[in-house]
C-alpha positions, -999 to 999 in steps of 0.1 A, spaced: 708 368 178 740 350 173 751 344 208 784 355 204 789 379 233 826 379 232 838 407 257 796 419 264 782 411 294 755 387 287 720 399 294 700 367 295 706 330 286 683 314 262 676 277 264 669 258 233 668 220 244 704 214 255 718 245 238 724 273 260 729 306 242 741 341 259 721 368 244 739 405 252 716 437 256 728 446 218 716 415 203 684 418 225 678 453 211 684 442 177 664 416 177 633 433 193 638 463 164 638 440 139 604 420 150 590 452 154 597 467 120 587 433 105 555 435 120 547 471 108 557 461 74 534 431 73 506 453 90 510 482 62 511 456 34 484 440 44 467 474 49 457 470 84 470 499 94 479 531 74 512 543 78 503 581 86 482 567 113 510 549 125 533 577 125 510 602 141 503 577 167 540 572 173 546 608 177 517 611 199 528 584 223 566 599 219 549 632 233 532 613 264 564 596 272 588 625 267 573 657 278 601 677 263 624 676 232 658 678 254 644 645 274 635 627 241 669 630 225 688 625 262 670 591 265 671 577 228 704 596 216 678 605 183 662 638 173 626 638 170 612 639 137 580 651 129 572 639 95 570 603 86 599 587 62 588 582 28 581 542 37 568 523 68 601 509 74 618 545 78 641 540 48 637 558 14 609 541 -10 622 527 -40 590 533 -58 584 568 -74 
């Protein structure tokens, strides 16, 4: 979170000591996304969760939350994927 919210309405203010940072919606979403991705990667690397099982559960939760594909796409702006990416991060794996 950079605190640079020029031209953006701040969603919240974070106070750290005497420093106050305004955080935009975009910064909050990015920060949350990065934290979630980091957590999933760590759990996979430590073999606490299996990436395939995680992906299957993620799809199950999507189906429970969004009853149809059109609603999912409207809410998220992303098409539903049925197959897991080649790595837990969703990025192509460098390993062959």
